[in-house]
LOVO-844407 format. One record per residue (C-alpha): residue number from 1; residue in one letter; y, x, z. Coordinates in Angstrom, 1 decimal. Layout:
residues N
pt num = NUM	residuo = A	Y = Y	X = X	Z = Z
...
***
This chain:
residues 333
pt num = 1	residuo = M	Y = 324.2	X = 83.8	Z = 294.4
pt num = 2	residuo = T	Y = 326.3	X = 82.3	Z = 291.6
pt num = 3	residuo = Q	Y = 323.2	X = 81.0	Z = 289.9
pt num = 4	residuo = F	Y = 321.9	X = 79.2	Z = 293.0
pt num = 5	residuo = F	Y = 325.4	X = 77.7	Z = 293.7
pt num = 6	residuo = T	Y = 325.6	X = 76.4	Z = 290.1
pt num = 7	residuo = Q	Y = 322.1	X = 74.8	Z = 290.3
pt num = 8	residuo = A	Y = 323.1	X = 73.2	Z = 293.6
pt num = 9	residuo = M	Y = 326.2	X = 71.7	Z = 292.1
pt num = 10	residuo = F	Y = 324.2	X = 70.3	Z = 289.2
pt num = 11	residuo = I	Y = 321.8	X = 68.6	Z = 291.5
pt num = 12	residuo = V	Y = 324.7	X = 67.1	Z = 293.4
pt num = 13	residuo = L	Y = 326.0	X = 65.7	Z = 290.1
pt num = 14	residuo = V	Y = 322.6	X = 64.1	Z = 289.3
pt num = 15	residuo = I	Y = 322.2	X = 62.6	Z = 292.8
pt num = 16	residuo = V	Y = 325.7	X = 61.2	Z = 292.7
pt num = 17	residuo = V	Y = 325.2	X = 59.6	Z = 289.3
pt num = 18	residuo = S	Y = 321.8	X = 58.2	Z = 290.2
pt num = 19	residuo = M	Y = 323.1	X = 56.7	Z = 293.5
pt num = 20	residuo = A	Y = 326.2	X = 55.3	Z = 291.8
pt num = 21	residuo = F	Y = 324.2	X = 53.4	Z = 289.2
pt num = 22	residuo = N	Y = 321.2	X = 52.8	Z = 291.4
pt num = 23	residuo = T	Y = 318.8	X = 54.1	Z = 288.8
pt num = 24	residuo = N	Y = 315.0	X = 54.5	Z = 289.1
pt num = 25	residuo = D	Y = 313.1	X = 57.8	Z = 288.8
pt num = 26	residuo = V	Y = 312.6	X = 57.5	Z = 285.0
pt num = 27	residuo = V	Y = 316.2	X = 56.7	Z = 284.3
pt num = 28	residuo = T	Y = 317.4	X = 59.5	Z = 286.7
pt num = 29	residuo = A	Y = 315.2	X = 62.0	Z = 284.8
pt num = 30	residuo = H	Y = 316.8	X = 60.8	Z = 281.5
pt num = 31	residuo = I	Y = 320.3	X = 61.2	Z = 283.0
pt num = 32	residuo = S	Y = 319.4	X = 64.7	Z = 284.3
pt num = 33	residuo = Q	Y = 318.3	X = 65.9	Z = 280.8
pt num = 34	residuo = A	Y = 321.3	X = 64.4	Z = 279.2
pt num = 35	residuo = L	Y = 323.6	X = 66.2	Z = 281.7
pt num = 36	residuo = C	Y = 321.7	X = 69.4	Z = 281.0
pt num = 37	residuo = I	Y = 322.6	X = 69.2	Z = 277.3
pt num = 38	residuo = V	Y = 326.3	X = 68.3	Z = 278.0
pt num = 39	residuo = C	Y = 326.7	X = 71.2	Z = 280.4
pt num = 40	residuo = I	Y = 324.6	X = 73.8	Z = 278.6
pt num = 41	residuo = S	Y = 326.1	X = 73.4	Z = 275.1
pt num = 42	residuo = P	Y = 329.7	X = 74.5	Z = 275.8
pt num = 43	residuo = L	Y = 328.6	X = 77.1	Z = 278.3
pt num = 44	residuo = F	Y = 326.1	X = 78.6	Z = 275.9
pt num = 45	residuo = Y	Y = 328.8	X = 78.9	Z = 273.3
pt num = 46	residuo = L	Y = 331.2	X = 80.5	Z = 275.8
pt num = 47	residuo = G	Y = 328.6	X = 82.9	Z = 277.0
pt num = 48	residuo = W	Y = 327.7	X = 83.9	Z = 273.4
pt num = 49	residuo = R	Y = 331.4	X = 84.6	Z = 272.7
pt num = 50	residuo = L	Y = 331.8	X = 86.7	Z = 275.9
pt num = 51	residuo = F	Y = 328.9	X = 89.1	Z = 274.9
pt num = 52	residuo = P	Y = 330.5	X = 92.5	Z = 274.2
pt num = 53	residuo = K	Y = 329.9	X = 94.3	Z = 270.9
pt num = 54	residuo = M	Y = 327.6	X = 97.2	Z = 271.5
pt num = 55	residuo = P	Y = 326.7	X = 100.0	Z = 269.1
pt num = 56	residuo = K	Y = 323.0	X = 100.3	Z = 268.2
pt num = 57	residuo = S	Y = 321.1	X = 102.6	Z = 270.5
pt num = 58	residuo = H	Y = 318.5	X = 103.9	Z = 267.9
pt num = 59	residuo = E	Y = 318.2	X = 104.7	Z = 264.3
pt num = 60	residuo = L	Y = 315.4	X = 103.3	Z = 262.2
pt num = 61	residuo = P	Y = 313.2	X = 106.2	Z = 261.1
pt num = 62	residuo = E	Y = 313.0	X = 106.8	Z = 257.4
pt num = 63	residuo = G	Y = 310.1	X = 105.1	Z = 255.7
pt num = 64	residuo = H	Y = 309.6	X = 102.6	Z = 258.6
pt num = 65	residuo = S	Y = 310.0	X = 98.9	Z = 258.4
pt num = 66	residuo = L	Y = 312.2	X = 96.9	Z = 260.8
pt num = 67	residuo = L	Y = 309.5	X = 94.3	Z = 261.0
pt num = 68	residuo = T	Y = 307.0	X = 96.6	Z = 262.5
pt num = 69	residuo = E	Y = 309.1	X = 99.2	Z = 264.2
pt num = 70	residuo = G	Y = 309.7	X = 97.0	Z = 267.3
pt num = 71	residuo = F	Y = 305.9	X = 96.8	Z = 267.8
pt num = 72	residuo = R	Y = 305.6	X = 100.6	Z = 267.4
pt num = 73	residuo = Q	Y = 308.4	X = 101.1	Z = 270.0
pt num = 74	residuo = N	Y = 306.7	X = 98.7	Z = 272.4
pt num = 75	residuo = W	Y = 303.5	X = 100.6	Z = 272.1
pt num = 76	residuo = R	Y = 305.2	X = 103.9	Z = 272.7
pt num = 77	residuo = T	Y = 306.9	X = 102.5	Z = 275.7
pt num = 78	residuo = I	Y = 303.6	X = 101.2	Z = 277.1
pt num = 79	residuo = K	Y = 302.1	X = 104.6	Z = 276.7
pt num = 80	residuo = N	Y = 305.1	X = 106.2	Z = 278.4
pt num = 81	residuo = I	Y = 304.9	X = 103.9	Z = 281.3
pt num = 82	residuo = S	Y = 301.1	X = 104.3	Z = 281.6
pt num = 83	residuo = T	Y = 301.3	X = 108.1	Z = 281.4
pt num = 84	residuo = H	Y = 304.4	X = 109.0	Z = 283.2
pt num = 85	residuo = Y	Y = 305.6	X = 106.0	Z = 285.2
pt num = 86	residuo = R	Y = 302.5	X = 104.3	Z = 286.4
pt num = 87	residuo = R	Y = 303.5	X = 104.0	Z = 290.0
pt num = 88	residuo = S	Y = 307.1	X = 102.9	Z = 289.4
pt num = 89	residuo = L	Y = 307.5	X = 100.7	Z = 286.4
pt num = 90	residuo = G	Y = 303.8	X = 100.1	Z = 285.8
pt num = 91	residuo = F	Y = 303.0	X = 98.8	Z = 289.3
pt num = 92	residuo = Y	Y = 306.3	X = 96.9	Z = 289.4
pt num = 93	residuo = F	Y = 305.4	X = 95.0	Z = 286.3
pt num = 94	residuo = L	Y = 302.0	X = 94.2	Z = 287.6
pt num = 95	residuo = G	Y = 303.5	X = 93.0	Z = 290.9
pt num = 96	residuo = V	Y = 306.0	X = 90.8	Z = 288.9
pt num = 97	residuo = A	Y = 303.1	X = 89.1	Z = 287.1
pt num = 98	residuo = F	Y = 301.5	X = 87.9	Z = 290.3
pt num = 99	residuo = A	Y = 304.6	X = 87.3	Z = 292.3
pt num = 100	residuo = E	Y = 306.4	X = 85.3	Z = 289.6
pt num = 101	residuo = A	Y = 303.2	X = 83.2	Z = 288.9
pt num = 102	residuo = A	Y = 303.0	X = 82.2	Z = 292.6
pt num = 103	residuo = T	Y = 306.8	X = 81.5	Z = 293.1
pt num = 104	residuo = N	Y = 307.3	X = 79.6	Z = 289.8
pt num = 105	residuo = T	Y = 304.2	X = 77.5	Z = 290.4
pt num = 106	residuo = F	Y = 305.1	X = 76.7	Z = 294.0
pt num = 107	residuo = T	Y = 308.5	X = 75.3	Z = 293.1
pt num = 108	residuo = V	Y = 306.9	X = 73.1	Z = 290.5
pt num = 109	residuo = V	Y = 303.9	X = 71.7	Z = 292.4
pt num = 110	residuo = A	Y = 306.0	X = 71.3	Z = 295.6
pt num = 111	residuo = N	Y = 307.7	X = 68.5	Z = 293.6
pt num = 112	residuo = T	Y = 304.3	X = 66.8	Z = 293.1
pt num = 113	residuo = F	Y = 303.4	X = 67.2	Z = 296.8
pt num = 114	residuo = L	Y = 306.7	X = 65.6	Z = 297.9
pt num = 115	residuo = I	Y = 306.1	X = 62.5	Z = 295.6
pt num = 116	residuo = D	Y = 302.4	X = 62.0	Z = 295.9
pt num = 117	residuo = V	Y = 301.8	X = 63.0	Z = 299.5
pt num = 118	residuo = L	Y = 305.1	X = 62.3	Z = 301.3
pt num = 119	residuo = G	Y = 306.1	X = 59.4	Z = 299.0
pt num = 120	residuo = F	Y = 309.5	X = 60.7	Z = 298.1
pt num = 121	residuo = T	Y = 311.7	X = 59.0	Z = 295.6
pt num = 122	residuo = G	Y = 313.6	X = 60.8	Z = 292.9
pt num = 123	residuo = T	Y = 316.8	X = 60.8	Z = 294.9
pt num = 124	residuo = Q	Y = 315.0	X = 62.2	Z = 298.0
pt num = 125	residuo = V	Y = 313.4	X = 65.0	Z = 295.9
pt num = 126	residuo = G	Y = 316.9	X = 65.8	Z = 294.6
pt num = 127	residuo = I	Y = 318.2	X = 66.0	Z = 298.2
pt num = 128	residuo = F	Y = 315.3	X = 68.2	Z = 299.1
pt num = 129	residuo = F	Y = 316.0	X = 70.7	Z = 296.4
pt num = 130	residuo = L	Y = 319.7	X = 70.5	Z = 297.0
pt num = 131	residuo = I	Y = 319.1	X = 71.7	Z = 300.6
pt num = 132	residuo = T	Y = 316.7	X = 74.3	Z = 299.2
pt num = 133	residuo = L	Y = 319.3	X = 75.7	Z = 296.8
pt num = 134	residuo = L	Y = 322.1	X = 75.6	Z = 299.4
pt num = 135	residuo = C	Y = 319.9	X = 77.7	Z = 301.8
pt num = 136	residuo = T	Y = 319.3	X = 80.3	Z = 299.1
pt num = 137	residuo = L	Y = 322.9	X = 81.4	Z = 299.6
pt num = 138	residuo = P	Y = 322.3	X = 82.7	Z = 303.2
pt num = 139	residuo = G	Y = 318.9	X = 83.8	Z = 302.0
pt num = 140	residuo = S	Y = 320.6	X = 86.2	Z = 299.5
pt num = 141	residuo = K	Y = 322.7	X = 87.6	Z = 302.3
pt num = 142	residuo = L	Y = 319.6	X = 88.1	Z = 304.5
pt num = 143	residuo = G	Y = 317.7	X = 89.8	Z = 301.6
pt num = 144	residuo = S	Y = 320.7	X = 92.1	Z = 301.0
pt num = 145	residuo = Y	Y = 320.8	X = 93.1	Z = 304.7
pt num = 146	residuo = V	Y = 317.0	X = 93.8	Z = 304.9
pt num = 147	residuo = T	Y = 317.1	X = 95.7	Z = 301.6
pt num = 148	residuo = I	Y = 319.9	X = 98.0	Z = 302.9
pt num = 149	residuo = K	Y = 318.0	X = 98.5	Z = 306.2
pt num = 150	residuo = T	Y = 314.7	X = 99.3	Z = 304.4
pt num = 151	residuo = N	Y = 314.4	X = 99.5	Z = 300.6
pt num = 152	residuo = P	Y = 313.9	X = 97.1	Z = 297.7
pt num = 153	residuo = S	Y = 310.1	X = 97.5	Z = 297.7
pt num = 154	residuo = I	Y = 309.6	X = 96.7	Z = 301.4
pt num = 155	residuo = S	Y = 312.3	X = 93.9	Z = 301.3
pt num = 156	residuo = W	Y = 310.7	X = 92.2	Z = 298.3
pt num = 157	residuo = R	Y = 307.2	X = 92.3	Z = 299.9
pt num = 158	residuo = L	Y = 308.6	X = 90.8	Z = 303.1
pt num = 159	residuo = S	Y = 310.2	X = 87.9	Z = 301.1
pt num = 160	residuo = M	Y = 306.7	X = 87.2	Z = 299.6
pt num = 161	residuo = V	Y = 305.1	X = 87.2	Z = 303.1
pt num = 162	residuo = G	Y = 307.8	X = 84.8	Z = 304.3
pt num = 163	residuo = L	Y = 307.4	X = 82.5	Z = 301.4
pt num = 164	residuo = A	Y = 303.6	X = 82.4	Z = 301.8
pt num = 165	residuo = I	Y = 303.8	X = 81.7	Z = 305.6
pt num = 166	residuo = V	Y = 306.5	X = 79.0	Z = 305.2
pt num = 167	residuo = A	Y = 304.7	X = 77.3	Z = 302.3
pt num = 168	residuo = N	Y = 301.3	X = 77.2	Z = 304.1
pt num = 169	residuo = I	Y = 302.6	X = 76.1	Z = 307.5
pt num = 170	residuo = G	Y = 304.9	X = 73.5	Z = 305.8
pt num = 171	residuo = V	Y = 302.2	X = 71.7	Z = 303.9
pt num = 172	residuo = V	Y = 299.9	X = 71.6	Z = 306.9
pt num = 173	residuo = V	Y = 302.5	X = 70.3	Z = 309.3
pt num = 174	residuo = L	Y = 304.0	X = 67.7	Z = 306.9
pt num = 175	residuo = D	Y = 300.5	X = 66.4	Z = 306.2
pt num = 176	residuo = M	Y = 300.0	X = 65.7	Z = 309.9
pt num = 177	residuo = I	Y = 303.3	X = 63.9	Z = 310.7
pt num = 178	residuo = P	Y = 303.7	X = 60.2	Z = 310.2
pt num = 179	residuo = P	Y = 305.6	X = 58.8	Z = 307.2
pt num = 180	residuo = E	Y = 308.6	X = 57.7	Z = 309.2
pt num = 181	residuo = R	Y = 309.3	X = 61.4	Z = 310.0
pt num = 182	residuo = S	Y = 309.1	X = 62.6	Z = 306.5
pt num = 183	residuo = Y	Y = 312.7	X = 63.7	Z = 306.9
pt num = 184	residuo = L	Y = 311.4	X = 66.8	Z = 308.6
pt num = 185	residuo = S	Y = 310.4	X = 68.0	Z = 305.1
pt num = 186	residuo = Y	Y = 314.1	X = 68.8	Z = 304.6
pt num = 187	residuo = I	Y = 313.7	X = 71.5	Z = 307.3
pt num = 188	residuo = W	Y = 310.8	X = 72.9	Z = 305.3
pt num = 189	residuo = G	Y = 313.0	X = 72.9	Z = 302.2
pt num = 190	residuo = A	Y = 315.7	X = 74.9	Z = 304.1
pt num = 191	residuo = F	Y = 313.2	X = 77.6	Z = 305.0
pt num = 192	residuo = V	Y = 311.8	X = 77.7	Z = 301.5
pt num = 193	residuo = G	Y = 315.3	X = 78.1	Z = 300.1
pt num = 194	residuo = L	Y = 316.0	X = 80.9	Z = 302.6
pt num = 195	residuo = F	Y = 313.1	X = 83.0	Z = 301.3
pt num = 196	residuo = L	Y = 313.7	X = 82.1	Z = 297.6
pt num = 197	residuo = G	Y = 317.2	X = 83.3	Z = 298.0
pt num = 198	residuo = W	Y = 315.8	X = 86.6	Z = 299.4
pt num = 199	residuo = F	Y = 313.0	X = 86.9	Z = 296.8
pt num = 200	residuo = Y	Y = 314.9	X = 86.7	Z = 293.4
pt num = 201	residuo = P	Y = 317.9	X = 89.0	Z = 294.1
pt num = 202	residuo = T	Y = 315.7	X = 91.6	Z = 295.6
pt num = 203	residuo = E	Y = 313.3	X = 91.5	Z = 292.7
pt num = 204	residuo = N	Y = 316.2	X = 92.0	Z = 290.3
pt num = 205	residuo = C	Y = 317.7	X = 94.8	Z = 292.5
pt num = 206	residuo = F	Y = 314.3	X = 96.6	Z = 292.5
pt num = 207	residuo = F	Y = 314.1	X = 96.4	Z = 288.7
pt num = 208	residuo = S	Y = 317.7	X = 97.6	Z = 288.2
pt num = 209	residuo = L	Y = 317.1	X = 100.7	Z = 290.3
pt num = 210	residuo = I	Y = 314.1	X = 101.9	Z = 288.3
pt num = 211	residuo = V	Y = 314.9	X = 100.9	Z = 284.8
pt num = 212	residuo = P	Y = 315.9	X = 103.9	Z = 282.6
pt num = 213	residuo = K	Y = 319.0	X = 104.1	Z = 280.5
pt num = 214	residuo = E	Y = 319.0	X = 103.2	Z = 276.8
pt num = 215	residuo = Q	Y = 315.9	X = 101.1	Z = 277.2
pt num = 216	residuo = E	Y = 317.3	X = 98.3	Z = 279.5
pt num = 217	residuo = T	Y = 317.0	X = 95.6	Z = 276.9
pt num = 218	residuo = E	Y = 313.5	X = 96.5	Z = 275.8
pt num = 219	residuo = L	Y = 312.2	X = 96.7	Z = 279.4
pt num = 220	residuo = A	Y = 314.0	X = 93.5	Z = 280.3
pt num = 221	residuo = G	Y = 311.8	X = 91.9	Z = 277.6
pt num = 222	residuo = F	Y = 308.8	X = 93.5	Z = 279.3
pt num = 223	residuo = W	Y = 309.9	X = 91.9	Z = 282.5
pt num = 224	residuo = V	Y = 310.1	X = 88.4	Z = 280.9
pt num = 225	residuo = Y	Y = 306.7	X = 88.9	Z = 279.4
pt num = 226	residuo = C	Y = 305.1	X = 90.0	Z = 282.7
pt num = 227	residuo = S	Y = 306.7	X = 87.1	Z = 284.6
pt num = 228	residuo = Q	Y = 305.1	X = 84.6	Z = 282.3
pt num = 229	residuo = I	Y = 301.8	X = 86.2	Z = 281.3
pt num = 230	residuo = I	Y = 299.6	X = 84.6	Z = 284.0
pt num = 231	residuo = G	Y = 302.0	X = 81.8	Z = 284.9
pt num = 232	residuo = W	Y = 299.4	X = 79.3	Z = 283.6
pt num = 233	residuo = L	Y = 296.7	X = 80.3	Z = 286.1
pt num = 234	residuo = P	Y = 298.1	X = 79.0	Z = 289.5
pt num = 235	residuo = P	Y = 298.9	X = 75.5	Z = 288.0
pt num = 236	residuo = L	Y = 295.4	X = 75.4	Z = 286.6
pt num = 237	residuo = I	Y = 293.8	X = 76.3	Z = 289.9
pt num = 238	residuo = F	Y = 296.0	X = 73.7	Z = 291.6
pt num = 239	residuo = S	Y = 294.9	X = 71.0	Z = 289.1
pt num = 240	residuo = I	Y = 291.2	X = 71.9	Z = 289.4
pt num = 241	residuo = I	Y = 291.4	X = 71.6	Z = 293.2
pt num = 242	residuo = V	Y = 293.2	X = 68.3	Z = 293.2
pt num = 243	residuo = E	Y = 291.1	X = 66.8	Z = 290.3
pt num = 244	residuo = N	Y = 288.0	X = 67.6	Z = 292.3
pt num = 245	residuo = G	Y = 289.1	X = 65.3	Z = 295.2
pt num = 246	residuo = Y	Y = 290.6	X = 67.9	Z = 297.5
pt num = 247	residuo = H	Y = 294.0	X = 67.4	Z = 299.3
pt num = 248	residuo = Q	Y = 297.0	X = 68.8	Z = 297.5
pt num = 249	residuo = K	Y = 297.8	X = 71.0	Z = 300.5
pt num = 250	residuo = W	Y = 294.7	X = 73.1	Z = 299.6
pt num = 251	residuo = G	Y = 296.0	X = 73.4	Z = 296.1
pt num = 252	residuo = L	Y = 299.4	X = 74.6	Z = 297.3
pt num = 253	residuo = M	Y = 297.8	X = 77.1	Z = 299.7
pt num = 254	residuo = A	Y = 295.7	X = 78.4	Z = 296.8
pt num = 255	residuo = V	Y = 298.9	X = 79.1	Z = 294.8
pt num = 256	residuo = T	Y = 300.3	X = 81.3	Z = 297.6
pt num = 257	residuo = V	Y = 297.1	X = 83.5	Z = 297.4
pt num = 258	residuo = F	Y = 298.7	X = 85.1	Z = 294.3
pt num = 259	residuo = Y	Y = 301.2	X = 86.8	Z = 296.6
pt num = 260	residuo = V	Y = 298.3	X = 88.9	Z = 298.0
pt num = 261	residuo = P	Y = 297.6	X = 91.0	Z = 294.9
pt num = 262	residuo = A	Y = 301.4	X = 91.3	Z = 294.3
pt num = 263	residuo = I	Y = 302.0	X = 92.7	Z = 297.8
pt num = 264	residuo = T	Y = 298.9	X = 95.0	Z = 297.5
pt num = 265	residuo = I	Y = 300.0	X = 96.4	Z = 294.2
pt num = 266	residuo = L	Y = 303.5	X = 97.1	Z = 295.4
pt num = 267	residuo = T	Y = 302.1	X = 98.7	Z = 298.5
pt num = 268	residuo = L	Y = 300.1	X = 101.1	Z = 296.4
pt num = 269	residuo = Q	Y = 303.3	X = 102.4	Z = 294.9
pt num = 270	residuo = G	Y = 303.8	X = 104.6	Z = 297.9
pt num = 271	residuo = S	Y = 307.2	X = 105.3	Z = 299.6
pt num = 272	residuo = W	Y = 310.5	X = 104.5	Z = 298.0
pt num = 273	residuo = S	Y = 311.1	X = 108.2	Z = 297.3
pt num = 274	residuo = D	Y = 307.8	X = 108.3	Z = 295.4
pt num = 275	residuo = I	Y = 308.9	X = 105.3	Z = 293.4
pt num = 276	residuo = I	Y = 312.3	X = 106.6	Z = 292.3
pt num = 277	residuo = S	Y = 311.0	X = 110.1	Z = 291.6
pt num = 278	residuo = D	Y = 307.8	X = 109.1	Z = 289.8
pt num = 279	residuo = N	Y = 306.4	X = 112.1	Z = 287.9
pt num = 280	residuo = G	Y = 309.1	X = 114.3	Z = 289.3
pt num = 281	residuo = E	Y = 311.9	X = 112.4	Z = 287.6
pt num = 282	residuo = D	Y = 314.6	X = 110.7	Z = 289.6
pt num = 283	residuo = F	Y = 315.0	X = 107.1	Z = 288.3
pt num = 284	residuo = S	Y = 318.5	X = 106.9	Z = 289.9
pt num = 285	residuo = S	Y = 319.6	X = 109.2	Z = 287.1
pt num = 286	residuo = G	Y = 318.2	X = 106.8	Z = 284.5
pt num = 287	residuo = H	Y = 316.0	X = 109.4	Z = 282.9
pt num = 288	residuo = M	Y = 313.1	X = 108.3	Z = 280.7
pt num = 289	residuo = V	Y = 310.6	X = 110.3	Z = 278.6
pt num = 290	residuo = K	Y = 312.0	X = 110.3	Z = 275.1
pt num = 291	residuo = N	Y = 310.0	X = 108.8	Z = 272.3
pt num = 292	residuo = E	Y = 309.1	X = 111.3	Z = 269.5
pt num = 293	residuo = D	Y = 310.0	X = 109.2	Z = 266.5
pt num = 294	residuo = F	Y = 312.9	X = 107.2	Z = 267.9
pt num = 295	residuo = A	Y = 316.0	X = 109.4	Z = 268.2
pt num = 296	residuo = S	Y = 319.1	X = 108.3	Z = 270.0
pt num = 297	residuo = T	Y = 322.0	X = 107.4	Z = 267.8
pt num = 298	residuo = K	Y = 324.4	X = 109.1	Z = 270.1
pt num = 299	residuo = E	Y = 322.4	X = 112.4	Z = 269.9
pt num = 300	residuo = K	Y = 322.5	X = 112.2	Z = 266.1
pt num = 301	residuo = E	Y = 326.2	X = 111.6	Z = 266.1
pt num = 302	residuo = N	Y = 326.7	X = 114.6	Z = 268.5
pt num = 303	residuo = D	Y = 324.6	X = 116.8	Z = 266.2
pt num = 304	residuo = A	Y = 326.5	X = 115.8	Z = 263.1
pt num = 305	residuo = A	Y = 329.9	X = 116.4	Z = 264.8
pt num = 306	residuo = G	Y = 328.8	X = 119.6	Z = 266.4
pt num = 307	residuo = V	Y = 329.3	X = 118.2	Z = 269.9
pt num = 308	residuo = I	Y = 327.5	X = 120.1	Z = 272.7
pt num = 309	residuo = P	Y = 326.2	X = 117.8	Z = 275.5
pt num = 310	residuo = V	Y = 327.8	X = 118.2	Z = 278.9
pt num = 311	residuo = D	Y = 324.6	X = 119.4	Z = 280.6
pt num = 312	residuo = T	Y = 324.1	X = 122.0	Z = 277.9
pt num = 313	residuo = K	Y = 327.7	X = 123.2	Z = 278.3
pt num = 314	residuo = I	Y = 327.2	X = 123.6	Z = 282.1
pt num = 315	residuo = S	Y = 323.9	X = 125.5	Z = 281.6
pt num = 316	residuo = S	Y = 325.5	X = 127.8	Z = 279.0
pt num = 317	residuo = S	Y = 328.5	X = 128.5	Z = 281.2
pt num = 318	residuo = R	Y = 326.3	X = 129.3	Z = 284.2
pt num = 319	residuo = K	Y = 324.2	X = 131.7	Z = 282.1
pt num = 320	residuo = Q	Y = 327.3	X = 133.4	Z = 280.9
pt num = 321	residuo = E	Y = 328.6	X = 133.8	Z = 284.4
pt num = 322	residuo = E	Y = 325.3	X = 135.4	Z = 285.4
pt num = 323	residuo = V	Y = 325.5	X = 137.9	Z = 282.5
pt num = 324	residuo = D	Y = 329.1	X = 138.8	Z = 283.4
pt num = 325	residuo = N	Y = 328.1	X = 139.4	Z = 287.1
pt num = 326	residuo = N	Y = 325.1	X = 141.5	Z = 286.1
pt num = 327	residuo = S	Y = 327.3	X = 143.5	Z = 283.7
pt num = 328	residuo = E	Y = 329.9	X = 144.2	Z = 286.5
pt num = 329	residuo = A	Y = 327.2	X = 145.2	Z = 288.9
pt num = 330	residuo = S	Y = 325.8	X = 147.7	Z = 286.4
pt num = 331	residuo = I	Y = 329.1	X = 149.5	Z = 286.0
pt num = 332	residuo = P	Y = 329.2	X = 152.7	Z = 288.1
pt num = 333	residuo = A	Y = 332.1	X = 152.9	Z = 290.6
***
């Protein structure tokens, strides 16, 4: 929600500056990029300074190179996901690939549709996306409510269905209305924002509930990779459709088709209990199959200090109690 609010405030700033100086579209774009640099530079430095200092999670195996060990680790993780966590992490990442490709492309080509088909100016496009971002705030609340009532998998799929329906109905209706009623597109932007605000937080919530401990950073990198791996395909399809003389609405509708494989793949995961207990392991506990060659630093430190893990202590204590009880039971009265 904070992310959407900040984006909305930035758009407000750009609109105010462009209206104050009565700039054209090109100058407005230049102002927007300049403001990006002005805002990002100090905030990036502040964010970097606020990063906590974390101890390393793994030790580099003897005889291995740091340049190649990252690739080895990625390969081991891929095999672990494929072998042990196919339905949970594996299907989730596949779903991300198609869902992110559709959503990211739609938000980009919608800008082209507004300008070329509806004749929007740069300021009108800014107002459209401002309304969209403001409506992501109640959309986040709606997504939270639906997620609590169902589960992250169902909620995320419903957000995709909503985005596809709103996108397709919107481009068809807006193409039919006369130019003097183009202001109705702002209503379309409100509904798009509602489902975008539902889509992104639910996607992140889903991932946070199935990601194992001690591999969060690595798997976050996998998430970024999957979110971009086929991001080029929907824009290519949109361009091919438009360049062959078809209306842009057909290109936008083709982009939303990518939600179909995403929803299908997530449906194949099964129930939520199946997802979080893939291969008999409860993901809510953050358990992940351990790699053979990459030992945890904490485990090595415990071994060196002679510290017994808590779960081992509990297990040993219970075994000792059982031995004591059996011994007492075997003593004749």
